[in-house]
C-alpha positions in Angstrom: 8.0 9.0 43.8 7.1 9.7 40.5 8.2 7.5 37.5 7.9 8.4 34.2 7.6 5.7 31.2 8.1 5.5 27.6 5.5 2.7 26.3 5.0 1.4 22.5 1.7 -0.5 21.8 0.2 -2.0 18.7 -3.5 -0.6 19.2 -5.0 -3.5 17.0 -6.9 -5.2 19.6 -7.5 -2.4 22.2 -10.4 0.0 22.5 -8.0 3.0 22.7 -5.8 4.1 25.4 -8.0 5.5 28.1 -9.9 3.1 30.2 -13.8 2.4 29.3 -15.8 0.1 31.3 -15.7 -3.5 30.4 -13.5 -2.8 27.4 -10.1 -3.8 27.0 -8.0 -0.6 27.1 -4.0 0.0 27.1 -4.3 2.2 30.5 -6.3 -0.7 31.9 -3.7 -3.3 31.1 -0.7 -1.1 32.5 -2.9 0.0 35.8 -3.5 -3.8 36.4 0.2 -4.6 36.4 1.1 -1.8 38.5 -1.7 -2.7 41.1 0.1 -6.0 41.4 3.4 -4.3 41.6 2.8 -1.5 44.2 -0.1 -3.8 46.1 -2.7 -0.8 45.7 -4.5 0.9 42.7 -2.2 3.2 40.7 -3.4 5.5 38.2 -1.3 6.4 35.2 -1.3 10.1 33.4 -0.7 9.9 30.0 0.6 12.5 27.4 -2.4 12.0 25.7 -5.2 9.4 24.6 -5.1 7.4 21.3 -8.5 6.0 19.6 -9.3 2.2 18.8 -6.8 0.9 16.7 -4.1 3.7 16.7 -0.8 2.5 17.4 2.2 4.3 19.7 5.8 4.0 19.3 6.6 6.5 22.3 3.4 7.2 24.2 4.3 8.7 27.6 2.6 8.3 30.9 3.9 8.8 34.8 2.5 7.8 38.0 3.0 8.0 41.7 3.8 5.2 44.2 5.7 4.7 47.3 7.5 1.9 46.0 11.0 2.6 45.4 12.7 0.8 42.7 15.6 1.4 40.4 14.6 2.4 37.0 15.8 -0.8 35.2 14.1 -2.7 37.8 10.5 -1.1 37.7 11.0 -1.3 34.0 11.6 -5.3 34.1 8.6 -5.5 36.5 6.2 -3.9 34.4 7.2 -5.6 31.3 7.3 -9.3 32.6 3.7 -8.8 33.5 2.0 -6.8 30.4 0.5 -8.6 27.4 2.6 -8.9 24.6 1.0 -6.2 22.6 2.3 -3.4 25.2 5.9 -2.8 25.8 7.5 -0.2 28.3 10.9 1.0 26.3 12.2 3.2 29.3 11.3 4.2 32.9 12.9 7.4 34.5 12.4 8.5 38.0 11.5 12.4 37.8 10.8 15.3 39.7 7.2 15.5 40.9 7.1 18.9 38.9 6.8 16.7 35.6 3.7 15.9 34.3 3.4 13.9 31.0 0.7 15.9 29.5 1.1 19.6 30.8 4.8 19.6 30.2 4.6 18.2 26.4 5.8 20.8 24.2 5.5 18.9 20.6 3.7 15.7 19.3 4.3 13.9 16.4 2.0 11.7 14.7 2.4 9.6 11.4 -0.3 8.6 9.2 0.5 6.0 6.5 -1.4 5.4 3.1 -0.3 2.5 1.0 -1.2 2.6 -2.7 0.2 -0.9 -3.7 -1.8 -4.0 -4.0 -3.5 -5.0 -0.7 -1.7 -7.3 2.0 -3.8 -8.8 4.6 -0.6 -9.1 6.9 -0.3 -5.3 7.1 -4.0 -4.3 6.7 -4.2 -3.4 10.7 -1.1 -1.0 10.0 -1.8 1.1 7.0 -4.9 2.4 5.2 -5.0 0.6 1.8 -6.0 3.1 -0.8 -7.5 1.8 -4.3 -7.4 4.8 -6.3 -5.2 7.2 -7.6 -3.9 10.3 -5.4 -2.5 13.7 -6.8 0.2 13.8 -4.0 1.5 17.2 -5.2 -2.1 18.6 -4.5 -2.3 16.9 -1.4 1.3 18.6 -0.1 0.1 22.2 -1.5 -3.1 21.9 0.2 -1.6 20.6 3.5 0.2 23.7 3.9 -3.1 25.7 4.9 -3.0 24.1 8.4 0.5 24.9 9.2 0.5 27.5 11.9 -2.1 28.4 14.7 -5.7 27.7 13.6 -9.1 27.2 15.1 -9.5 23.5 14.1 -13.2 23.1 15.2 -14.2 21.9 11.8 -11.8 19.1 12.2 -12.6 17.5 15.4 -15.3 15.0 16.8 -15.5 16.4 20.0 -18.1 19.2 20.1 -18.0 19.9 23.7 -14.3 21.1 23.7 -14.2 24.8 24.2 -10.5 25.7 23.0 -10.5 24.3 19.5 -7.2 26.3 18.7 -4.2 24.5 18.1 -0.8 25.1 16.2 0.7 22.6 13.4 4.5 23.2 13.1 4.8 20.9 10.3 3.1 18.5 7.9 5.8 16.6 5.9 5.3 13.9 3.1 7.6 10.9 2.9 6.9 8.7 -0.3 8.6 5.5 -0.5 7.3 2.9 -3.1 3.7 4.2 -3.4 3.9 4.2 0.4 2.7 7.6 1.9 3.8 8.6 5.1 2.3 12.0 6.4 4.1 13.4 9.6 2.2 15.7 11.6 4.3 17.9 14.6 2.2 20.1 16.7 1.8 21.6 20.1 -1.3 19.1 20.4 -4.0 17.6 18.4 -7.8 17.6 19.0 -10.2 14.3 18.9 -9.7 12.8 15.3 -8.0 16.1 14.2 -5.2 14.4 12.3 -7.5 11.5 10.9 -10.1 14.0 9.7 -7.5 16.3 8.2 -6.0 13.2 6.1 -9.4 12.3 4.9 -9.7 15.8 3.6 -6.5 16.0 1.8 -7.3 12.6 0.4 -10.5 14.3 -1.2 -8.0 17.0 -2.8 -5.9 14.0 -4.0 -8.6 12.6 -5.6 -10.0 15.9 -7.2 -13.3 16.0 -5.0 -12.0 18.9 -3.4 -9.6 21.8 -3.6 -7.1 23.7 -1.4 -9.5 26.4 -1.8 -12.5 24.0 -0.3 -10.1 23.2 2.8 -9.4 26.7 3.3 -13.2 27.5 3.5 -13.9 24.5 5.6 -11.1 25.6 8.1 -12.6 29.3 8.1 -16.2 27.8 8.6 -15.5 26.1 11.8 -18.0 23.8 10.7 -17.4 20.0 11.2 -20.7 19.1 8.8 -18.4 20.6 5.9 -15.5 17.9 6.7 -17.5 14.7 7.6 -15.1 12.0 6.6 -12.4 10.4 9.1 -9.6 8.5 7.7 -9.3 4.7 9.3 -7.5 4.5 12.8 -5.4 1.7 12.0 -2.8 3.7 10.1 -2.2 6.3 12.9 0.6 6.5 15.1 1.8 8.4 17.9 5.7 8.6 17.2 6.9 11.0 19.4 6.6 13.5 22.6 8.9 16.2 23.2 9.6 18.1 26.5 11.8 20.9 27.5 15.0 19.6 29.0 14.2 21.6 32.5 10.6 19.7 32.8 12.1 16.1 31.8 13.5 15.5 35.1 
């Protein structure tokens, strides 16, 4: 039986999603709970991985087990054993053709920049930027990333062969000096959103221009985009599937 789960978590005290030896990760915590429930080691398959400090509202994973439980029972069984910084929002029994990663069509990430006075209660959840930013220049420069491009210059992973991705939209929501940059795409490379944000900030503070970013994108050279925005301000917000692959 295959279960699809939607989970949210505060990434502050995790070393990312994926299991790493001797480190606390989201996957490790969930798999430890499933081992208790199913009585055997049970691997989960996420729609994507998040880095250390990155948060999620609607991460998706699936797992297979011979244990048959009603959806609400499985949800309660998992949540009753999880630590307080992880919560499974929904559990569905799905067809075995469903795969949380390979069937995903659209992924949405948000990045939050706060230009207000520093607040220690929020520091784990946004990027406090101390200088002025020209938001209009950032918005204009962001348009060069929309569409299908080779984002080799905007990833930390140098080993991956296919670095072509499609970004469907980049929207800016500005409210009381808090800037939320919303990315939608068919997939994102390691650190891709954070590197793009860092370079947009370079445009916003007049250290680089839109043309500079166009040249960096065309160059496929990571050395020309050396900065990465902090992880704690990044959120995996949503993952969309086709209706026929969601069951």
